ZALOFI-50915 format. One record per residue: residue number from 1; x, y, z of N, C-alpha, C in turn. Coordinates in Angstrom, 1 decimal. Example, Ala and Ser with C-alpha at 12.3 -4.5 7.8 and 13.67 -1.06 7.14 Angstrom:
R;1;13.2;-5.7;7.8;12.3;-4.5;7.8;13.2;-3.3;7.8 .
R;2;12.8;-2.2;7.1;13.7;-1.1;7.1;12.9;0.0;7.9 .
This chain:
R;1;47.0;-8.8;-6.9;48.3;-8.2;-7.7;47.7;-8.0;-9.1 .
R;2;48.0;-6.9;-9.6;47.7;-6.5;-11.0;48.8;-7.0;-12.0 .
R;3;48.3;-7.4;-13.2;48.8;-8.3;-14.2;49.4;-7.0;-15.1 .
R;4;50.6;-7.5;-15.9;51.3;-6.4;-16.7;50.6;-6.4;-18.1 .
R;5;50.9;-5.6;-18.9;50.7;-5.3;-20.1;50.7;-6.4;-21.1 .
R;6;49.6;-6.7;-22.0;49.5;-7.9;-22.8;50.9;-7.3;-24.0 .
R;7;51.2;-8.7;-24.6;52.1;-8.3;-25.6;51.5;-7.2;-26.8 .
R;8;50.4;-7.4;-26.9;49.8;-6.4;-28.0;49.8;-5.0;-27.4 .
R;9;49.6;-4.8;-26.3;49.6;-3.5;-25.7;51.0;-2.8;-25.5 .
R;10;51.9;-3.8;-25.2;53.2;-3.6;-25.1;53.7;-2.7;-26.4 .
R;11;53.4;-3.5;-27.5;53.7;-3.0;-28.7;52.8;-1.7;-28.9 .
R;12;51.7;-1.6;-28.8;50.7;-0.4;-29.2;51.4;0.7;-28.4 .
R;13;51.7;0.5;-27.1;52.4;1.8;-26.5;53.6;1.9;-25.9 .
R;14;54.4;1.2;-27.0;56.0;1.0;-27.2;56.7;2.5;-26.9 .
R;15;55.9;3.5;-27.5;56.8;4.9;-27.5;56.5;5.5;-26.2 .
R;16;55.4;5.2;-25.2;55.3;5.6;-24.2;56.3;4.9;-23.2 .
R;17;56.3;3.7;-23.5;57.1;2.9;-22.5;58.5;3.1;-22.8 .
R;18;59.0;3.5;-23.9;60.6;4.0;-24.2;60.9;5.2;-23.3 .
R;19;59.9;5.8;-22.9;60.2;7.2;-22.1;60.4;6.7;-20.7 .
R;20;61.6;6.9;-20.0;62.0;6.5;-18.8;60.9;7.1;-17.5 .
R;21;60.4;8.1;-17.8;59.4;8.6;-17.1;58.0;8.0;-16.7 .
R;22;57.9;7.4;-17.9;56.5;6.5;-17.9;56.9;4.8;-17.7 .
R;23;57.7;4.2;-18.6;58.1;2.7;-18.7;56.6;2.0;-18.5 .
R;24;56.7;0.8;-18.5;55.6;-0.3;-18.2;54.8;0.0;-17.1 .
R;25;55.6;0.6;-16.1;54.7;0.9;-14.8;53.7;1.9;-15.0 .
R;26;54.4;3.0;-15.9;53.3;4.4;-16.1;52.3;3.7;-17.0 .
R;27;52.5;3.0;-18.0;51.5;2.8;-18.9;50.5;1.9;-18.3 .
R;28;50.8;0.8;-17.4;49.9;0.1;-16.7;48.9;0.8;-15.8 .
R;29;49.6;2.1;-15.1;49.0;3.2;-14.3;48.0;3.6;-15.1 .
R;30;48.2;4.1;-16.2;47.5;4.7;-17.2;46.2;3.7;-17.6 .
R;31;46.3;2.7;-17.9;45.3;1.7;-18.1;44.3;1.3;-17.0 .
R;32;44.7;1.6;-15.9;43.9;1.4;-14.6;43.5;2.8;-14.2 .
R;33;43.5;3.8;-15.1;43.0;5.4;-14.3;41.8;5.5;-15.1 .
R;34;40.9;6.3;-14.3;39.5;7.0;-14.7;40.0;8.5;-15.0 .
R;35;39.3;9.0;-16.0;39.3;10.5;-16.1;38.1;10.7;-16.3 .
R;36;37.4;12.0;-15.8;35.9;12.5;-16.1;36.3;13.7;-16.9 .
R;37;35.7;13.9;-18.2;35.7;14.9;-19.1;34.5;15.8;-18.7 .
R;38;34.5;16.8;-18.2;33.2;18.0;-18.0;33.1;18.8;-19.1 .
R;39;32.2;18.3;-20.2;32.3;19.1;-21.5;33.0;18.5;-22.8 .
R;40;32.3;18.2;-23.7;32.7;17.6;-24.9;32.7;18.2;-26.1 .
R;41;33.0;19.6;-26.1;33.1;20.8;-27.0;34.7;20.9;-27.3 .
R;42;35.1;21.9;-27.7;36.2;22.2;-28.5;37.5;21.6;-27.6 .
R;43;37.4;21.9;-26.2;38.3;21.4;-25.5;38.3;19.8;-25.1 .
R;44;37.2;19.4;-24.9;37.0;17.9;-24.3;37.2;17.0;-25.8 .
R;45;37.2;17.4;-26.9;37.3;16.8;-27.9;38.9;16.3;-28.0 .
R;46;39.8;17.3;-28.2;41.0;16.7;-28.3;41.7;15.9;-27.0 .
R;47;41.1;16.6;-25.8;41.7;15.9;-24.6;41.3;14.4;-24.7 .
R;48;40.0;14.2;-24.9;39.6;12.9;-24.8;40.3;12.1;-26.0 .
R;49;40.5;12.6;-27.0;41.1;11.8;-28.2;42.8;11.3;-27.6 .
R;50;43.4;12.3;-27.2;44.7;11.9;-26.6;44.8;10.9;-25.5 .
R;51;43.6;11.1;-24.6;43.7;10.4;-23.6;43.5;8.9;-23.8 .
R;52;42.4;8.7;-24.7;42.0;7.4;-25.6;43.2;6.7;-26.1 .
R;53;43.8;7.5;-26.8;45.1;7.0;-27.3;46.2;6.8;-26.9 .
R;54;46.2;7.3;-25.6;47.4;7.2;-24.6;47.0;5.8;-23.7 .
R;55;46.0;5.3;-23.9;45.8;4.2;-23.0;45.1;4.2;-21.6 .
R;56;44.7;5.4;-21.7;43.8;5.6;-20.1;42.7;4.7;-20.2 .
R;57;42.2;4.0;-19.2;41.5;2.6;-19.1;39.9;3.1;-19.3 .
R;58;39.6;4.3;-18.7;38.1;4.7;-18.4;37.8;6.0;-18.7 .
R;59;37.2;6.3;-19.4;37.0;7.7;-19.8;35.2;8.1;-19.3 .
R;60;35.2;9.2;-18.6;33.6;9.7;-18.2;33.4;10.8;-18.9 .
R;61;32.5;10.7;-19.8;32.2;12.0;-20.9;31.1;12.3;-20.3 .
R;62;31.0;13.7;-20.1;29.7;14.4;-19.6;29.3;15.7;-20.7 .
R;63;28.1;15.9;-21.1;27.7;17.0;-22.0;26.2;16.7;-22.1 .
R;64;25.4;18.1;-22.3;24.1;17.8;-22.5;23.9;18.2;-23.7 .
R;65;24.6;18.7;-24.7;24.5;19.4;-25.9;24.4;18.5;-27.1 .
R;66;24.2;19.0;-28.4;24.2;17.9;-29.4;25.3;18.7;-30.4 .
R;67;25.6;18.1;-31.3;26.5;18.5;-32.3;25.8;19.6;-33.5 .
R;68;26.4;20.5;-33.6;26.0;21.6;-34.5;26.8;21.9;-35.6 .
R;69;26.4;22.3;-37.0;27.5;22.3;-38.0;28.6;23.6;-37.7 .
R;70;28.2;24.6;-36.8;29.1;25.4;-36.4;30.1;24.9;-35.4 .
R;71;30.1;23.4;-35.2;31.1;22.8;-34.0;32.2;22.4;-35.0 .
R;72;31.8;22.0;-36.2;32.6;21.4;-37.0;34.2;22.0;-37.4 .
R;73;34.0;23.3;-37.1;35.3;23.9;-37.5;36.6;23.7;-36.3 .
R;74;36.1;23.3;-35.4;37.2;22.9;-34.2;36.9;21.7;-33.5 .
R;75;36.1;21.0;-33.5;35.7;19.8;-32.5;35.7;18.6;-33.5 .
R;76;37.2;18.3;-33.3;37.6;17.2;-34.4;37.4;15.9;-34.2 .
R;77;36.6;15.3;-33.1;35.8;14.3;-33.3;34.8;14.1;-33.9 .
R;78;34.0;15.1;-34.4;32.9;15.0;-35.2;33.2;15.3;-36.6 .
R;79;32.3;14.8;-37.4;32.0;15.1;-38.7;30.8;15.3;-39.3 .
R;80;30.4;15.8;-40.6;28.8;16.0;-40.9;27.9;14.9;-40.5 .
R;81;28.4;13.5;-40.5;27.6;12.5;-40.3;26.7;12.7;-39.0 .
R;82;27.4;13.5;-38.0;26.6;13.2;-36.4;26.3;14.5;-36.4 .
R;83;26.1;15.4;-37.1;25.5;16.5;-36.8;24.1;16.3;-36.1 .
R;84;23.7;16.9;-35.2;22.3;16.7;-34.7;22.2;15.5;-33.6 .
R;85;23.5;14.8;-33.4;23.6;13.7;-32.3;24.3;14.3;-31.1 .
R;86;23.8;13.9;-30.1;24.3;14.3;-28.7;25.9;14.1;-28.8 .
R;87;26.6;15.2;-28.4;28.0;15.1;-28.4;28.7;13.9;-27.7 .
R;88;28.2;13.5;-26.5;28.9;12.5;-26.0;28.5;11.3;-26.6 .
R;89;27.4;11.0;-27.3;27.1;9.8;-28.1;28.1;9.8;-29.2 .
R;90;28.3;10.7;-30.0;29.2;10.8;-31.1;30.4;10.7;-30.7 .
R;91;31.0;11.4;-29.5;32.3;11.1;-29.1;32.6;9.8;-28.8 .
R;92;31.7;9.3;-27.9;32.1;7.7;-27.7;32.2;6.8;-28.6 .
R;93;31.5;7.3;-29.8;31.3;6.3;-30.7;32.6;6.5;-31.7 .
R;94;33.2;7.5;-31.5;34.4;7.6;-32.3;35.6;7.2;-31.7 .
R;95;35.6;7.4;-30.1;36.7;7.0;-29.3;36.8;5.4;-29.1 .
R;96;35.7;5.0;-29.2;35.5;3.3;-29.2;36.2;2.9;-30.6 .
R;97;36.0;3.5;-31.4;36.8;3.1;-32.8;38.5;3.3;-32.7 .
R;98;38.9;4.0;-32.1;40.2;4.4;-31.8;40.8;3.4;-30.9 .
R;99;40.0;3.1;-29.8;40.6;2.2;-28.8;39.4;1.1;-28.4 .
R;100;39.4;0.1;-28.9;38.4;-1.0;-28.5;38.3;-1.4;-27.0 .
R;101;39.4;-1.3;-26.5;39.7;-1.8;-25.0;39.1;-0.7;-23.9 .
R;102;38.9;0.5;-24.7;38.6;1.7;-23.8;37.3;1.7;-23.0 .
R;103;36.8;1.9;-21.7;35.7;1.7;-21.3;35.2;3.2;-21.1 .
R;104;34.2;3.7;-21.3;33.4;4.6;-21.7;32.1;4.7;-20.6 .
R;105;31.9;5.8;-19.9;30.7;6.2;-19.3;30.1;7.4;-19.8 .
R;106;28.7;7.3;-20.1;28.3;8.6;-20.5;27.2;9.2;-19.8 .
R;107;27.5;10.6;-19.8;26.6;11.5;-18.8;26.0;12.4;-19.9 .
R;108;24.7;12.2;-20.5;24.0;13.1;-21.4;23.2;14.1;-20.4 .
R;109;24.0;15.0;-19.5;23.5;16.0;-18.8;24.5;17.1;-18.5 .
R;110;24.1;18.0;-18.0;24.9;18.9;-17.4;24.9;18.6;-15.9 .
R;111;26.5;18.2;-15.6;26.5;17.5;-14.3;26.4;18.8;-13.2 .
R;112;25.7;18.5;-12.0;25.6;19.5;-11.2;25.0;18.7;-9.9 .
R;113;25.2;19.3;-8.6;24.8;18.8;-7.4;25.2;17.4;-7.3 .
R;114;24.4;16.5;-6.7;24.7;15.2;-6.5;25.2;14.5;-7.7 .
R;115;24.6;14.7;-9.0;25.3;13.9;-10.1;26.7;14.2;-10.4 .
R;116;27.2;15.6;-10.3;28.6;15.8;-10.3;29.4;15.1;-9.3 .
R;117;28.9;15.2;-8.1;29.5;14.4;-7.1;29.7;13.5;-7.5 .
R;118;28.9;12.3;-7.7;28.8;11.0;-8.2;29.9;10.7;-9.4 .
R;119;30.0;11.5;-10.0;30.6;11.3;-11.3;32.0;11.4;-10.9 .
R;120;32.4;12.4;-10.0;33.9;12.6;-9.5;34.3;11.6;-8.5 .
R;121;33.6;11.0;-7.9;33.5;9.9;-7.3;34.3;8.6;-7.9 .
R;122;33.8;8.4;-9.2;34.2;7.4;-10.0;35.6;7.8;-10.8 .
R;123;36.2;9.2;-10.5;37.3;9.4;-11.4;38.6;9.6;-10.6 .
R;124;39.5;9.3;-11.1;41.0;9.7;-10.6;41.6;11.2;-10.6 .
R;125;40.7;11.7;-11.8;41.2;12.8;-12.3;40.0;13.5;-13.0 .
R;126;39.9;14.9;-12.8;39.1;15.5;-13.7;39.4;16.5;-14.6 .
R;127;39.0;16.8;-15.9;39.3;17.7;-16.8;38.1;19.0;-17.0 .
R;128;38.2;20.0;-16.8;37.3;20.8;-16.8;37.1;21.4;-18.0 .
R;129;36.4;21.0;-19.1;36.3;21.4;-20.6;35.1;22.3;-20.8 .
R;130;34.6;22.8;-19.7;33.5;23.5;-19.8;33.5;24.9;-20.3 .
R;131;32.4;25.4;-20.5;32.2;26.9;-21.3;31.5;27.9;-20.5 .
R;132;31.2;27.5;-19.1;30.7;28.4;-18.5;31.1;28.5;-16.9 .
R;133;31.1;29.7;-16.2;31.6;29.8;-15.2;30.9;29.2;-13.7 .
R;134;29.6;29.1;-14.1;29.0;28.4;-13.0;29.3;26.9;-12.8 .
R;135;29.7;26.3;-13.9;30.1;24.8;-14.1;31.6;25.1;-13.6 .
R;136;32.5;25.7;-13.9;33.7;26.1;-13.4;33.9;25.9;-12.1 .
R;137;32.9;26.8;-11.3;33.0;26.9;-10.0;32.7;25.4;-9.2 .
R;138;31.4;24.8;-9.8;31.0;23.7;-9.2;31.8;22.5;-9.1 .
R;139;32.6;22.5;-10.2;33.5;21.4;-10.6;34.7;21.5;-9.5 .
R;140;35.3;22.8;-9.5;36.3;23.3;-8.6;36.1;22.9;-7.3 .
R;141;34.9;23.3;-6.6;34.6;23.0;-5.5;34.4;21.6;-5.1 .
R;142;33.8;20.7;-6.1;33.5;19.4;-5.5;35.0;18.5;-5.7 .
R;143;35.8;18.9;-6.8;37.0;18.1;-6.8;37.6;18.5;-5.5 .
R;144;38.0;19.7;-5.0;38.5;20.2;-3.9;38.0;19.2;-2.6 .
R;145;36.6;19.5;-2.8;36.2;18.7;-1.4;36.2;17.0;-1.4 .
R;146;36.4;16.5;-2.8;36.7;15.2;-2.8;38.3;15.1;-2.9 .
R;147;39.2;15.7;-2.9;40.5;15.5;-3.2;41.0;14.9;-4.3 .
R;148;40.4;15.4;-5.5;40.4;14.9;-6.7;41.1;16.0;-7.9 .
R;149;42.3;15.6;-8.2;43.1;16.8;-9.1;42.1;16.9;-10.3 .
R;150;42.4;18.2;-10.7;41.9;18.8;-11.5;42.6;19.7;-12.7 .
R;151;42.1;19.7;-13.9;42.8;20.3;-14.8;41.9;21.1;-15.7 .
R;152;42.1;22.5;-15.4;41.2;23.2;-16.2;41.4;23.8;-17.3 .
R;153;40.8;24.0;-18.4;40.9;24.9;-19.5;39.9;25.9;-20.3 .
R;154;40.2;26.7;-21.0;39.6;27.9;-21.3;40.0;28.4;-22.6 .
R;155;39.3;28.8;-23.4;39.7;29.4;-24.7;38.6;30.1;-25.4 .
R;156;38.9;31.6;-25.8;37.8;32.5;-26.6;38.5;33.4;-27.3 .
R;157;38.0;33.3;-28.6;38.9;34.5;-29.7;40.1;33.8;-30.0 .
R;158;41.4;34.5;-29.4;42.6;34.1;-29.5;43.7;33.7;-28.1 .
R;159;42.6;33.9;-27.3;43.1;33.6;-25.7;42.9;32.2;-25.3 .
R;160;43.9;31.7;-24.7;43.6;30.1;-23.9;44.4;30.5;-22.7 .
R;161;43.4;29.4;-21.9;43.9;29.4;-20.6;44.3;28.0;-20.0 .
R;162;45.3;27.7;-19.1;45.4;26.5;-18.4;45.6;26.5;-17.1 .
R;163;45.2;25.6;-16.2;45.3;25.9;-14.8;45.3;24.4;-14.4 .
R;164;46.3;24.0;-13.5;46.1;22.3;-12.8;46.3;22.8;-11.2 .
R;165;45.2;21.7;-10.7;45.3;21.7;-9.1;45.3;20.3;-8.6 .
R;166;46.4;20.0;-7.6;46.4;18.8;-7.0;45.8;18.6;-5.9 .
R;167;44.9;18.7;-5.7;43.9;18.5;-4.6;44.3;17.6;-3.7 .
R;168;45.0;16.6;-3.9;45.6;15.3;-3.0;46.2;16.1;-1.8 .
R;169;47.1;17.4;-2.2;47.7;18.2;-1.4;46.7;19.4;-0.7 .
R;170;46.6;19.1;0.8;45.7;20.0;1.5;46.1;21.3;1.2 .
R;171;47.3;21.9;1.0;47.7;23.2;0.9;47.3;23.8;-0.6 .
R;172;46.9;23.0;-1.7;46.7;23.5;-3.0;45.8;24.6;-3.0 .
R;173;46.0;25.7;-3.5;44.9;26.7;-4.0;44.1;26.2;-4.8 .
R;174;42.8;26.7;-5.2;41.8;26.3;-6.1;41.6;27.2;-7.1 .
R;175;40.7;27.1;-8.1;40.4;27.9;-9.1;39.7;29.3;-8.6 .
R;176;39.0;29.0;-7.3;38.6;30.4;-6.7;39.3;31.3;-6.1 .
R;177;40.4;30.6;-6.0;41.6;31.7;-5.3;42.0;32.8;-5.9 .
R;178;42.1;32.1;-7.5;42.5;33.3;-8.4;41.6;34.1;-8.7 .
R;179;40.3;33.3;-8.9;38.6;34.2;-9.6;38.0;33.9;-8.2 .
R;180;37.9;34.7;-7.4;37.3;34.5;-6.3;35.6;35.0;-6.6 .
R;181;35.5;35.9;-7.2;33.9;36.4;-7.2;33.8;36.9;-8.5 .
R;182;34.0;36.0;-9.5;34.3;36.3;-11.0;32.5;36.4;-11.6 .
R;183;32.1;37.2;-12.7;30.8;36.9;-13.2;30.9;36.4;-14.6 .
R;184;29.9;35.8;-15.1;30.0;35.0;-16.4;30.7;36.4;-17.4 .
R;185;31.7;35.8;-17.9;32.3;36.6;-19.1;31.5;37.2;-20.2 .
R;186;31.5;38.5;-20.6;30.4;38.8;-21.7;30.8;38.4;-22.9 .
R;187;32.3;38.0;-23.2;32.6;37.4;-24.6;32.7;35.6;-24.5 .
R;188;32.1;35.2;-25.4;32.3;33.8;-25.5;32.2;33.4;-27.1 .
R;189;32.3;32.1;-27.0;32.7;31.5;-28.7;31.5;32.0;-29.4 .
R;190;30.4;32.0;-28.9;29.1;32.2;-29.8;29.3;33.8;-30.4 .
R;191;29.8;34.7;-29.5;29.4;36.2;-29.9;31.1;36.6;-30.2 .
R;192;32.1;36.0;-29.9;33.3;36.7;-30.0;34.2;35.8;-31.1 .
R;193;33.8;34.5;-31.5;34.4;33.7;-32.2;35.5;32.8;-31.6 .
R;194;36.0;31.9;-32.2;37.3;31.1;-31.5;38.2;30.7;-32.7 .
R;195;39.2;30.5;-32.5;40.3;30.1;-33.5;40.4;28.7;-33.2 .
R;196;40.1;27.8;-34.2;39.6;26.4;-34.2;41.3;25.6;-33.6 .
R;197;42.3;25.9;-34.1;43.5;25.4;-33.7;43.7;25.6;-32.0 .
R;198;43.2;27.0;-31.5;43.5;27.3;-30.2;43.0;26.3;-29.4 .
R;199;41.9;25.8;-29.2;41.0;24.9;-28.6;41.7;23.4;-28.7 .
R;200;42.2;23.4;-30.0;43.0;22.0;-30.1;44.4;21.8;-29.1 .
R;201;44.8;23.1;-29.2;46.1;23.1;-28.4;45.8;23.1;-27.0 .
R;202;44.7;23.9;-26.3;44.6;23.9;-24.9;44.3;22.5;-24.3 .
R;203;43.3;21.9;-25.1;42.9;20.7;-24.8;43.8;19.5;-24.9 .
R;204;44.6;19.6;-25.9;46.0;18.7;-25.9;46.8;19.0;-24.6 .
R;205;46.8;20.4;-24.2;47.8;20.5;-23.3;47.1;20.0;-21.8 .
R;206;45.8;20.0;-21.8;45.2;19.3;-20.8;45.3;17.8;-20.5 .
R;207;45.4;17.2;-21.9;45.7;15.9;-21.8;47.2;15.4;-21.3 .
R;208;48.2;16.6;-21.7;49.5;16.2;-21.5;49.5;16.3;-20.3 .
R;209;49.1;17.2;-19.4;49.2;17.3;-18.0;48.3;16.2;-17.1 .
R;210;47.4;15.7;-17.9;46.6;14.4;-17.4;47.7;13.4;-17.2 .
R;211;48.3;13.2;-18.4;49.0;11.9;-18.5;50.2;12.1;-17.6 .
R;212;51.0;13.2;-17.3;51.8;13.3;-16.4;51.6;13.1;-15.0 .
R;213;50.2;13.7;-14.6;49.8;13.5;-13.2;49.4;12.1;-13.1 .
R;214;49.0;11.3;-14.0;48.3;9.8;-13.6;49.7;8.9;-13.7 .
R;215;50.8;9.3;-14.2;52.0;8.7;-14.1;53.1;8.9;-13.4 .
R;216;52.7;10.1;-12.6;53.7;10.5;-11.3;54.7;11.2;-12.0 .
R;217;54.6;12.2;-13.2;55.7;13.0;-13.5;55.5;14.3;-13.0 .
R;218;56.5;14.8;-12.4;56.3;16.3;-11.8;55.9;17.4;-12.8 .
R;219;55.3;18.3;-12.6;55.0;19.2;-13.5;55.0;20.7;-12.9 .
R;220;55.5;21.5;-13.6;55.6;23.1;-13.3;54.1;23.7;-13.2 .
R;221;53.2;22.9;-14.0;51.7;23.5;-14.3;50.9;23.3;-13.0 .
R;222;51.2;22.6;-12.2;50.4;22.3;-10.8;50.5;23.8;-10.1 .
R;223;49.4;24.3;-9.6;49.2;25.6;-9.0;49.7;26.8;-9.9 .
R;224;49.6;26.6;-11.1;50.0;27.6;-12.0;48.7;28.1;-12.9 .
R;225;48.8;29.5;-13.1;48.0;29.9;-14.1;48.7;30.2;-15.5 .
R;226;48.2;29.6;-16.6;49.0;30.1;-17.8;48.0;30.4;-19.0 .
R;227;48.3;31.5;-19.6;47.8;32.3;-20.5;48.3;32.2;-21.9 .
R;228;48.0;31.8;-23.0;48.7;31.9;-24.2;47.8;32.5;-25.2 .
R;229;48.6;33.4;-25.8;48.0;34.7;-26.7;48.6;33.8;-28.4 .
R;230;47.1;33.5;-28.8;47.1;33.1;-30.1;47.8;33.8;-31.5 .
R;231;47.5;35.2;-31.1;48.4;36.2;-32.2;49.7;36.1;-32.0 .
R;232;50.2;36.2;-30.9;51.8;36.1;-30.9;52.5;34.8;-30.5 .
R;233;51.6;33.7;-30.2;52.3;32.5;-29.9;53.1;32.4;-28.4 .
R;234;52.7;33.5;-27.7;53.5;33.8;-26.4;52.6;33.1;-25.3 .
R;235;53.4;32.4;-24.3;52.6;32.0;-23.0;53.0;33.1;-22.0 .
R;236;52.2;33.2;-21.1;52.5;34.1;-19.7;52.2;33.2;-18.8 .
R;237;53.0;32.8;-17.7;52.8;31.9;-16.3;52.7;32.8;-15.3 .
R;238;51.8;32.4;-14.3;51.8;33.3;-12.9;51.5;32.0;-11.9 .
R;239;52.2;32.0;-10.9;51.9;31.2;-9.6;50.8;31.5;-8.8 .
R;240;50.0;30.4;-8.7;48.7;30.6;-8.0;48.9;30.4;-6.6 .
R;241;48.5;31.3;-5.5;49.0;31.2;-4.2;47.5;31.0;-3.5 .
R;242;47.3;30.2;-2.4;46.0;30.1;-1.7;45.7;31.4;-1.1 .
R;243;44.5;31.8;-1.4;43.8;33.1;-0.9;43.2;32.5;0.5 .
R;244;43.4;33.3;1.3;43.0;33.0;3.0;41.4;33.7;2.6 .
R;245;41.1;34.2;1.9;39.7;35.0;1.9;38.9;34.3;0.8 .
R;246;39.3;33.2;0.1;38.7;32.5;-0.9;37.4;31.6;-0.3 .
R;247;36.1;32.3;-1.0;34.9;31.7;-0.5;34.6;30.2;-0.5 .
R;248;35.7;29.5;-1.5;35.3;28.3;-1.7;36.2;27.5;-0.7 .
R;249;37.6;27.8;-0.5;38.5;27.2;0.2;38.1;27.3;1.7 .
R;250;37.4;28.4;2.3;36.7;28.8;3.6;35.7;27.7;3.6 .
R;251;34.7;27.3;2.7;33.7;26.3;3.1;34.4;24.9;3.4 .
R;252;35.6;24.6;2.4;36.1;23.3;2.3;36.7;23.0;3.8 .
R;253;37.3;24.1;4.4;38.0;24.2;5.8;37.1;23.9;6.8 .
R;254;35.7;24.7;6.7;34.9;24.4;7.5;34.2;23.2;7.8 .
R;255;34.1;22.4;6.5;33.4;21.2;6.4;34.4;20.1;7.1 .
R;256;35.9;20.3;6.7;36.7;19.4;7.3;36.6;19.5;8.8 .
R;257;36.6;20.6;9.4;36.7;20.9;10.8;35.7;20.3;11.4 .
R;258;34.3;20.3;10.8;33.2;19.6;11.3;33.3;18.2;11.5 .
R;259;33.8;17.5;10.4;34.1;16.4;10.6;35.2;15.8;11.5 .
């Protein structure tokens, strides 16, 4: 039987506990949860920051990149003193300063294959904060295979995207249902630029959906594609339907039938 919150944590997270949808039970659930963040750049920074502040007990941080001066315009966990340091190491250092009770696992690598599968096995939820399509496809496929919920974010220039998939539901669509045979986009942050607050907004929305999912709060964002236009500040939403011809879902179905 799990113990309740300490007096100190009851005070620290009192503004969560006041919310009827969270309460002490929800805050305790957060403290017992593990979240994997794939990518510790513009999206992973704010997402990790809010999850650490929210009291999520265990964050698994994955990235093989180092902090560059061009990151400082939007990657808010970093400052000039950590330029040249690995992003995972720099982020972990700052997050531990924010919350001394936070457990952090560091993956200083681009997760793929068995290392990706192993990391997801340790997580209750995955946030895809990556910046390339190959990783998105791989994370999506492994999360679906392991029935682990996934919240995916993306941003470039003035455009942001948010999707959430609860793969505990066998009828859930996946990222590849919407983008079955996509190619690596021509435009990225390096050649098209990125508005700093935009990644903060999308990463924060990923954290918001994570907290809701981990505490059992229902969300309309599940199985939905959301696009944010930073110029007009308008959202566009579209429900994602399972695609019977999805190359990923068909593989997962075949694997399930073989078992």
